[in-house]
C-alpha positions in Angstrom: -56.3 -23.7 4.8 -53.2 -22.4 6.2 -50.3 -21.8 3.5 -47.8 -19.3 2.3 -49.0 -18.6 -1.2 -52.7 -19.4 -2.5 -53.6 -21.0 -6.1 -56.6 -21.7 -7.8 -55.9 -25.3 -8.5 -56.0 -25.8 -4.6 -59.6 -24.6 -4.0 -61.9 -26.9 -3.7 -65.5 -26.5 -3.6 -66.3 -29.1 -1.0 -64.6 -27.2 1.3 -66.4 -24.2 0.5 -70.1 -26.0 0.5 -69.1 -26.7 4.0 -68.4 -23.2 4.9 -71.6 -21.4 2.9 -73.3 -24.1 4.4 -73.5 -22.5 7.9 -76.3 -21.3 10.1 -76.7 -17.5 11.3 -77.7 -18.4 15.3 -79.6 -15.0 16.3 -79.1 -16.0 20.1 -75.1 -15.5 18.7 -75.9 -11.9 18.0 -78.5 -10.1 21.2 -77.8 -6.6 19.2 -79.8 -8.4 15.8 -83.3 -7.8 15.3 -83.9 -11.2 13.2 -82.3 -13.1 10.6 -83.1 -13.8 6.8 -82.1 -15.9 4.7 -79.1 -16.3 7.2 -78.3 -12.6 7.0 -78.5 -10.4 10.0 -81.2 -7.9 10.5 -80.8 -5.0 12.7 -83.0 -1.9 13.5 -81.5 1.4 13.5 -83.4 2.7 16.4 -82.4 -0.4 18.4 -78.8 0.2 18.0 -79.3 3.9 18.7 -80.1 3.3 21.9 -77.9 0.1 22.8 -76.5 1.0 26.3 -73.1 -0.2 25.3 -72.0 0.9 21.9 -68.9 -1.0 22.2 -70.5 -3.8 22.2 -72.6 -3.3 19.7 -69.3 -2.5 17.3 -67.9 -5.5 18.5 -70.9 -7.9 17.4 -70.7 -6.0 14.1 -67.4 -7.0 13.6 -67.8 -10.1 14.6 -70.8 -10.5 12.2 -68.4 -9.1 9.2 -65.4 -11.3 10.0 -66.8 -14.7 11.3 -70.2 -14.8 10.9 -72.3 -14.4 7.8 -70.4 -11.2 6.1 -73.0 -9.0 5.8 -75.8 -7.5 7.8 -79.1 -5.1 7.0 -79.9 -1.8 9.2 -83.4 -1.1 8.8 -84.3 2.9 8.6 -80.5 3.6 8.7 -81.2 7.0 6.6 -84.1 9.2 7.0 -86.3 9.3 4.1 -86.5 13.3 3.7 -82.9 12.9 3.6 -82.7 10.1 1.1 -84.8 11.8 -1.1 -82.9 15.0 -1.3 -79.7 13.1 -2.0 -81.8 10.8 -4.8 -82.8 14.2 -6.5 -79.1 15.4 -6.8 -78.0 11.9 -8.0 -80.5 12.0 -10.5 -79.4 15.1 -12.0 -75.9 14.0 -12.3 -77.4 11.0 -14.2 -79.6 13.1 -16.6 -76.7 15.5 -17.1 -73.6 12.4 -18.1 -76.8 11.2 -20.8 -77.0 14.6 -21.8 -73.4 14.9 -22.6 -73.0 11.2 -24.3 -71.3 9.6 -21.5 -71.5 6.1 -20.5 -69.5 5.5 -17.7 -68.4 1.8 -17.2 -68.8 -0.8 -14.5 -66.3 -3.1 -12.8 -68.3 -6.4 -13.0 -70.8 -5.7 -15.9 -71.1 -4.4 -19.5 -70.8 -0.7 -19.8 -74.5 0.8 -20.4 -76.1 -2.1 -18.7 -76.4 0.2 -15.4 -76.3 4.2 -14.9 -73.2 4.8 -13.3 -71.7 8.3 -11.0 -68.2 8.0 -10.1 -67.0 10.5 -7.9 -70.4 10.8 -6.7 -69.0 12.1 -2.8 -67.5 15.0 -4.4 -69.8 15.6 -6.8 -72.6 15.8 -4.1 -71.0 18.3 -1.9 -70.5 20.7 -4.7 -73.9 20.3 -6.1 -76.1 20.1 -2.8 -73.6 21.0 0.0 -76.5 20.9 2.1 -77.8 17.7 1.9 -74.2 15.6 1.5 -74.0 17.3 5.4 -77.3 15.9 6.7 -76.8 12.4 4.5 -73.1 12.0 5.6 -73.8 13.3 9.6 -75.7 9.3 9.6 -74.7 7.7 12.5 -75.8 4.2 11.3 -72.7 4.8 9.2 -70.4 5.9 11.5 -71.0 2.8 13.7 -70.4 0.5 11.1 -67.2 2.1 9.5 -66.0 2.3 13.2 -66.8 -1.5 13.8 -64.6 -2.7 10.7 -62.2 0.0 10.3 -61.9 2.0 13.4 -61.3 5.9 13.3 -59.8 7.7 10.9 -61.3 6.5 7.9 -62.1 7.5 4.3 -65.4 7.6 2.7 -66.2 7.0 -0.8 -69.0 6.6 -3.5 -70.4 5.4 -6.7 -73.8 5.4 -7.4 -75.2 2.8 -9.2 -78.5 2.4 -11.1 -79.6 -1.2 -12.6 -82.8 0.3 -14.8 -85.8 -2.1 -15.9 -83.9 -5.3 -17.6 -80.1 -4.7 -16.5 -78.6 -7.7 -16.3 -77.1 -8.7 -13.2 -73.5 -8.9 -12.5 -71.1 -11.8 -12.1 -70.6 -13.0 -8.9 -67.4 -11.0 -7.3 -65.0 -9.8 -4.5 -64.2 -6.3 -4.3 -61.1 -3.9 -3.9 -58.6 -4.9 -2.9 -57.5 -7.8 -4.3 -61.1 -8.6 -6.3 -60.0 -5.6 -8.9 -56.7 -7.6 -9.8 -56.6 -10.2 -12.7 -56.3 -13.8 -11.0 -52.5 -13.9 -11.9 -52.1 -11.1 -10.1 -54.1 -11.7 -6.8 -51.8 -15.0 -7.1 -48.9 -13.0 -6.7 -49.7 -12.1 -3.1 -49.0 -14.3 -0.7 -51.5 -15.3 1.5 -51.4 -13.5 4.2 -52.2 -10.4 2.2 -55.0 -12.5 0.9 -56.2 -12.5 4.8 -55.6 -8.6 4.9 -57.0 -7.3 2.5 -60.7 -7.6 3.5 -59.8 -5.7 6.8 -58.8 -2.7 4.8 -62.1 -1.7 3.5 -65.8 -1.8 4.2 -68.4 -1.9 1.3 -71.9 -0.6 1.9 -74.9 0.2 0.0 -77.9 2.3 0.8 -81.0 2.0 -0.6 -82.4 5.2 -2.6 -85.8 3.3 -3.7 -87.9 0.3 -2.6 -86.0 -2.6 -3.7 -88.5 -5.6 -3.9 -86.7 -8.8 -5.1 -87.7 -8.5 -8.8 -86.2 -5.2 -9.3 -82.5 -7.5 -8.2 -81.0 -6.2 -5.4 -77.4 -7.5 -4.6 -77.0 -11.2 -4.6 -75.1 -12.4 -1.4 -73.5 -15.8 -0.6 -73.3 -15.9 3.6 -70.0 -17.2 4.6 -67.8 -17.2 1.1 -65.9 -14.2 3.3 -64.3 -17.0 5.0 -62.9 -18.5 2.3 -59.3 -18.2 2.5 -58.3 -18.4 -1.3 -61.7 -16.9 -2.7 -59.6 -13.9 -4.4 -59.3 -16.8 -6.8 -62.0 -19.3 -6.4 -64.2 -16.9 -7.2 -63.4 -16.7 -11.0 -63.4 -20.4 -11.4 -66.4 -22.1 -13.1 -68.0 -24.5 -11.0 -67.6 -21.5 -7.7 -69.6 -19.3 -9.8 -71.8 -21.9 -11.0 -72.4 -22.9 -7.3 -72.8 -19.1 -6.6 -76.0 -19.0 -9.0 -77.6 -21.8 -7.1 -77.1 -20.7 -3.6 -76.8 -17.1 -3.8 -79.7 -14.9 -1.4 -81.4 -11.5 -2.1 -82.6 -9.4 0.6 -85.7 -6.9 -0.4 -84.5 -3.5 1.2 -86.8 -0.1 1.5 -85.6 3.4 1.0 -83.1 4.3 3.4 -82.2 0.9 4.5 -77.6 0.3 4.2 -76.2 -3.2 3.8 -72.8 -3.3 5.4 -70.6 -6.1 4.0 -67.3 -7.8 4.0 -65.7 -7.0 0.9 -64.6 -10.7 0.6 -68.1 -11.8 0.6 -69.1 -13.2 -2.5 -72.0 -10.7 -4.2 -73.1 -9.0 -7.3 -76.2 -7.1 -8.4 -79.0 -8.8 -9.3 -81.1 -9.2 -12.4 -83.9 -6.0 -12.4 -86.8 -8.1 -14.1 -89.1 -5.3 -12.6 -91.2 -2.8 -15.8 -90.7 0.0 -13.9 -88.1 0.2 -11.1 -84.6 2.3 -11.6 -83.3 0.5 -8.8 -80.6 3.4 -7.3 -77.8 2.5 -5.2 -75.3 4.4 -3.2 -72.5 2.5 -2.7 -70.3 3.6 -0.2 -66.5 2.3 0.1 -65.0 3.5 3.2 -61.4 2.3 3.3 -59.0 2.1 6.5 -57.2 5.2 7.7 -53.7 2.7 7.3 -53.5 2.2 3.5 -50.6 5.1 3.4 -47.3 5.1 2.9 -45.4 6.8 5.2 -44.1 9.5 3.4 -45.0 10.9 -0.5 -43.1 10.1 -3.5 -43.0 12.2 -6.5 -43.2 9.6 -8.9 -43.5 11.5 -12.1 -40.4 13.6 -11.4 -38.5 10.6 -10.6 -39.5 8.4 -13.8 -38.7 11.6 -15.9 -35.1 11.6 -14.4 -34.5 7.7 -14.3 -36.1 7.1 -17.7 -32.9 8.1 -19.9 -30.9 5.2 -17.5 -33.4 2.6 -18.0 -33.4 3.8 -21.7 -30.1 3.0 -22.0 -29.8 0.0 -20.3 -32.3 -1.6 -21.7 -30.8 -1.0 -24.9 -27.3 -2.4 -23.9 -29.3 -5.6 -22.7 -29.7 -5.1 -19.4 -32.1 -8.1 -18.2 -36.1 -7.2 -17.8 -36.0 -8.7 -14.1 -33.5 -5.8 -13.6 -35.3 -3.1 -15.2 -38.7 -4.4 -13.5 -36.6 -4.2 -10.2 -35.8 -0.3 -10.8 -39.3 0.8 -11.9 -41.0 -0.9 -8.8 -38.6 1.4 -6.7 -40.4 4.7 -7.7 -43.2 4.3 -9.7 -46.4 3.7 -8.2 -47.5 -0.2 -9.0 -51.2 0.5 -8.0 -54.3 2.4 -10.0 -56.1 3.5 -7.7 -57.2 6.0 -5.7 -58.0 7.7 -9.3 -60.9 9.4 -11.2 -62.9 6.8 -12.3 -64.7 9.2 -14.7 -61.3 10.4 -16.7 -59.5 7.0 -16.4 -62.0 4.3 -16.4 -61.2 0.1 -15.6 -59.7 -1.8 -18.1 -61.6 -5.0 -19.0 -63.7 -4.0 -15.7 -60.5 -4.5 -13.7 -58.5 -1.6 -13.3 -57.1 1.6 -15.2 -53.3 1.0 -15.7 -50.8 2.4 -12.9 -48.0 4.7 -13.2 -45.7 1.6 -13.2 -47.7 0.4 -16.3 -46.6 3.3 -18.1 -42.8 3.8 -17.5 -42.8 -0.2 -17.9 -44.4 0.3 -21.5 -42.2 3.3 -22.2 -39.0 1.0 -21.5 -40.2 -2.2 -23.5 -41.3 -0.3 -26.6 -38.1 2.1 -26.5 -40.4 5.7 -26.2 -38.2 9.3 -26.2 -38.3 10.5 -22.9 -40.4 13.8 -24.4 -43.0 11.3 -24.8 -42.8 9.6 -21.6 -43.3 12.4 -20.3 -46.0 14.3 -21.5 -48.0 10.8 -21.2 -47.1 10.9 -17.4 -48.6 14.2 -17.4 -52.1 13.1 -19.1 -51.7 10.4 -16.6 -51.8 12.6 -13.4 -54.0 14.7 -15.1 -56.3 12.0 -15.7 -56.1 10.8 -11.6 -56.6 14.1 -10.6 -60.1 15.0 -8.5 -63.1 17.2 -10.1 -62.6 21.1 -9.7 -66.3 21.8 -9.8 
């Protein structure tokens, strides 16, 4: 499909089926060890000794873009290092529980899983030696450079699906995957094509994950469906995913990397005793940034009296919105998801949302200034 704007009513399940019914030919991926349920499985030692690393990166990029959209790297992380980090993550989770904290999830009910937001920072502060050994990993670097090139930024969230924990709904990921259908449809088609190229999704297994423990469900080749950021919410596409997804058992230290546009979701943990722990890695492109820093809070405080006066005088809403959009940050991320949790499972309010609420509800400048300070404080990182 090639068009300027995508609409949910133009999504066609037949086209989606044609894409996702493809088969993966091992001969097309000479560095892969095997295929499993159309997913490419690589052996980490074989990748490490490959003489042409540029060719390996090119193959992985092709697999993520035009191939099945997902790769598994066996034994990517050494067991002893994973065990050290697992212990640190477990301590963080126990501290959250002792404090009575329940972390929300983007695509599952709060409390169904144990979730540690901002795990990269928290691990570095708690266990810097283990952090260094873990994130020096060459397979993570290989996958990140294959998809994003150099200069990327790693973030991490720990997810534990406890025995009996229900599956997530099928979805796509950051960026457009964290917007509502209406918001996603407001972006032109080329942005839908661009969004997946800005992020690499990954997961490191911190325990053995047989299928009954609910490893992540994937639909190979679904990343190739252009209107997929609108389609994944449609009931017929959800039903199709539920009938055709694949699940791969993993062992401790295995790593999965996938295109964020791949339809996926954490599986149902049907085991009685496996606390399925994965470190979810989100690696972001170096290019997802503006050229200059903008102090939106200061500008908002300076501009709000003007906006308030113009709103009272009957200025058109579109005019007011245009002014707000020129200075206020209209995107909710990056943020501190402990202090600034997602709303309705998607994203927290942005700075622009806050300013617009102040305009439409005729707040006082003092109230807006206080709420802007609180908003900025919620987004700041951990101090220790």
